C-alpha positions in Angstrom: 0.1 0.0 0.0 2.8 2.3 0.7 4.5 1.6 -2.5 1.2 2.3 -4.4 0.6 5.5 -2.4 4.0 6.7 -3.3 4.1 5.9 -7.0 0.6 6.7 -8.0 0.9 10.5 -7.7 4.1 10.2 -9.8 2.0 8.9 -12.8 2.7 5.2 -12.4 -0.1 2.8 -13.3 -0.4 0.3 -10.6 -1.9 -3.1 -10.3 -2.3 -4.6 -6.9 -2.7 -8.2 -6.2 -4.0 -9.6 -2.8 -5.0 -13.1 -2.0 -7.8 -11.6 0.4 -10.9 -9.8 -0.4 -9.4 -6.5 0.7 -5.9 -5.0 1.3 -4.5 -4.0 4.6 -2.5 -7.1 5.5 -1.7 -7.3 9.2 -3.8 -4.2 9.9 -6.9 -6.0 8.7 -6.2 -9.5 9.8 -4.2 -9.2 13.1 -5.1 -5.9 14.7 -8.4 -6.4 16.4 -11.1 -3.8 15.5 -11.2 -2.4 19.0 -7.5 -1.2 18.2 -8.2 -0.1 14.6 -12.1 -0.1 13.6 -12.6 -1.5 10.3 -14.3 1.7 9.2 -11.2 3.6 9.8 -9.0 1.1 8.0 -11.3 1.1 5.1 -11.3 4.8 4.9 -7.5 5.1 4.9 -7.0 2.3 2.4 -9.6 3.8 0.2 -7.6 7.0 0.0 -4.9 5.1 -1.6 -7.1 2.8 -3.8 -9.0 6.0 -5.1 -5.7 7.2 -6.6 -6.4 4.9 -9.6 -5.0 1.7 -8.2 -6.2 -1.2 -10.3 -7.0 -4.1 -7.7 -6.8 -7.8 -8.1 -8.5 -9.2 -4.9 -8.9 -12.9 -4.1 -5.9 -13.4 -6.4 -3.1 -15.6 -4.8 0.2 -15.2 -6.5 1.8 -18.7 -6.4 4.9 -17.8 -8.5 6.7 -14.8 -10.0 6.6 -16.4 -13.6 3.0 -15.5 -14.1 3.3 -11.9 -13.0 6.6 -11.5 -15.0 4.9 -12.8 -18.1 2.3 -9.7 -17.9 5.2 -7.5 -19.1 5.1 -5.1 -16.2 8.1 -2.5 -16.3 8.8 -3.0 -12.5 7.5 -5.2 -9.7 7.4 -4.7 -5.9 6.8 -7.9 -3.7 5.3 -7.2 -0.2 5.1 -10.7 1.4 3.2 -9.4 4.5 3.7 -9.6 8.2 6.0 -11.9 10.0 4.8 -15.2 11.7 4.6 -15.6 15.3 7.1 -17.8 17.2 6.3 -21.2 18.7 7.7 -22.5 21.9 9.9 -25.3 22.2 9.1 -26.4 25.8 8.2 -29.8 27.3 4.6 -30.5 27.0 3.9 -28.2 24.1 2.9 -31.0 21.6 0.6 -32.5 24.0 -1.1 -29.3 24.7 -1.4 -28.4 20.9 -5.2 -27.9 20.9 -5.0 -25.3 23.6 -1.8 -23.4 22.6 -2.1 -20.9 19.9 0.4 -18.5 18.2 -0.7 -14.9 18.9 -0.6 -13.5 15.3 -2.4 -16.6 13.9 -5.0 -16.7 16.6 -5.7 -13.0 16.1 -6.2 -13.7 12.4 -8.6 -16.6 13.2 -10.7 -14.2 15.3 -10.7 -11.6 12.5 -11.8 -14.1 9.9 -14.5 -15.5 12.4 -12.9 -18.9 12.6 -12.5 -18.4 16.3 -15.4 -17.0 18.4 -14.6 -18.3 21.9 -11.7 -19.0 24.3 -11.5 -20.8 27.7 -12.3 -19.3 30.9 -8.6 -19.2 32.1 -6.1 -17.8 29.6 -2.3 -17.3 29.9 -0.6 -15.2 27.4 3.2 -15.4 27.1 4.7 -12.2 25.6 5.5 -8.7 26.2 4.5 -7.0 23.0 1.6 -5.5 21.4 0.4 -8.9 20.0 0.3 -10.3 23.5 -1.8 -7.2 24.8 -4.2 -7.6 21.7 -4.5 -11.4 22.6 -5.3 -10.4 26.2 -7.8 -7.9 25.3 -9.4 -10.1 22.6 -9.6 -13.2 25.0 -11.5 -10.9 27.5 -14.0 -10.0 24.8 -14.3 -13.7 23.9 -15.3 -14.8 27.4 -12.0 -15.3 29.1 -12.6 -14.7 32.8 -9.1 -15.0 34.2 -6.6 -13.7 31.6 -3.0 -13.3 32.6 0.0 -11.9 30.7 3.3 -13.5 31.6 6.5 -11.9 30.6 10.1 -12.9 30.9 11.5 -9.5 31.6 10.8 -6.8 34.1 7.5 -4.7 33.4 9.7 -1.6 32.5 11.2 -3.5 29.6 7.8 -4.5 28.0 7.7 -3.8 24.3 4.0 -3.2 24.2 2.7 0.4 23.7 1.5 2.0 27.0 
């Protein structure tokens, strides 16, 4: 989106491919609507799309050859947000059904594949994703939601 926003005013003709039905990447799929309302995201994204960007939604690009064959003058590949990290600790595999990677779990909530959570929830992490998981867990019915960090509170990476 940033590349499209920067190049469109310079006169570049832009084709934007996205495997989903709307652009926004992590902002749309992993930031809960209480942190970034969908209406606000749509408004901001549309400022860019309304600059004449030709969109190709629901179009998964599975290789560069097909795109290169379209004879574009240049191409930018934005592969999206990073994946969350898994824990390699004893008992992890046995608890697989009840252990979730934050980024992926938030996407599941955003796409309405996840609509509930257990009553007691522990979140391991000190960043914004952990806090988003905490707040989302409360909204989905978690009664006792605890965030556990490895470092002192003053070193937390999450926004205040």
